[in-house]
N, C-alpha and C positions, 0 to 999 in steps of 0.2 A: 843238221837236226840239232846238234849240241848247241850251235850258235843261236838257234830259234828259241831253245829253251833258256839259254843265258839271257837273251833279250827279254824274254817273258818274265823271268825272275827279277831282273833289274827294274822293269816297269812296275811290277807288283810291289816291290820294296818302295819305290818312289811314291807310289799312290797311297800305300798304307802309312807312310810317314807324313802325310799332309797335316795341315792345321785343322784340328777338330773343334775349334772355337772354345777351347777350355784352357784357361790360364792357371798355372799352378799357384800354390800358396807361397808366401814369402814373409820372411822376418827381417826386421831392420832394428839396429842397436846404435843410437846416436846420442851425443850430448852437445850441449850449446854453452858457450861461456858468455859471461856478462849478460845474463838473462834472468828473468824473474817469471815465476809461474803464479797465475791467478786461476782460482778454482770457481767455476760457475755451475749453477744448477738450472734445471728447467722446472717450471711449476708443474706440480703433480706427478713428478718423476723422481725416483731415487738416484738416477744416473747423474754422475758428475763429469764436467768437461774442463779441460785445461786450455788456458790461453797464455802463450809464451811471448813475452814483451822484453824490451831493454831493461837491464837491471844490474845487479852486482853479484849474482849467484851462478852456479852451474845448474842447468836444468837437463835432466836425463829423460830420454823418450825411447820407449820400446813400441814398435808397431808390428802387428801381425795382420796380414791380408790373407783371407781365406781363398781356396780355390774358386774361380769364378767361371760360370759357364754362360758363354754370350747368348745362348739359346734361350736362357731362362731370365725373364724380367725380374728386377728387384731382388736377386739372390745375393747381392754383394754384402760382405761382411768384413769388418776390420775391428781391431782392438788397439788401443793405446794405453800405455802405462806411463804416467808422468811423475817426476818427483824433483825437488830441488835441495841442494846442499850448499853450504858456505864455499865460496871459491877458493879460500885459503887452506882448506883442508887437504891432507894427502891420504887420509884414510877416514872411514866412518863406519859406524854401526847404529842402525835405527831399528828400534823395536817398539811395539805397541803404540804407547802414546807419542813417542817421537815420530812415528810415521804421520800422524795428523800434523805436527809442526813442519814436517818436510813436504806437506801437501801431496802426499802419495795418493794417486787416484787411478782407476781403471775406467776407461771409457769404451763403450761398445758402439760401433757405428754400423747401423743396418736399417733397413725398412721395417722397423718395429718400434713399439712403445714399451717403456719400462715404468709402469705404473707404481707409484709410491705406496709402500707398505712399511710398517714398523720393522719387520724382520729384515728388510733389505737396506733401510736407511740408517746403517750403522757405520762406525769407524773402521778402517782396516786394521787387521791384526797380523803380526808375524815379525819378520826380520829382513832387513836389507843391509848388506855389508858392501863396501867399496874400497878399492885400493887403487891408488893412482900409479899407473905404468909409466907414463910419459905425459907431456903436456898435451898430447892429443889421443891418449887412450886411458881408459879405466876399466879395471876388472869389477864386474857388479855381480853379485849373488843375491837373488831375490826368492823368497818364499813367504808370500803374503796371501791372506784370505780377504777378499773384497766382499762387500755387501752381504756379509754373514756366511756365505757358503760357496763363494767362487774363488778357489785357490789357483794361483799362477806361481810357477817356479822356472827360474833359469840361472845359469852360471855362464855369463858371456862377457866379451870384451866390447865395450862401447867406444866409438870413434867420434872425434870432434867433427862437427858439421859447421 
């Protein structure tokens, strides 16, 4: 009798732990050497998009991927934050106007449209600091408001990709 109950419990646990079709959220923090960031826009949208190409700078990339339910169509959502700095720096602090010079952008990727409005089509404000830990790691602290009211914050180590 005890063996039968044990087998039932094991079977229940195995079936209860099956794949439910939901992928968890994911965060990535990377940087690229010898790169350049180009900022693009889409007509009638305030959203900005980054394109990374060969260059002479360091380009930093934060990527957030939201939880995804395979049973729901078009529910995918991701965010990217990009910015670039001079490759010769060992540390930096970017505030307000300097954020624009560093091409700091937040891009949201989803099945949605971000219609252009004067309140949202504004430059980012806040602060980003960076300290080089090694040739392959940077400690980045970010507290920036994008598009007038969308604040993002983190204090993470970015790894060379």
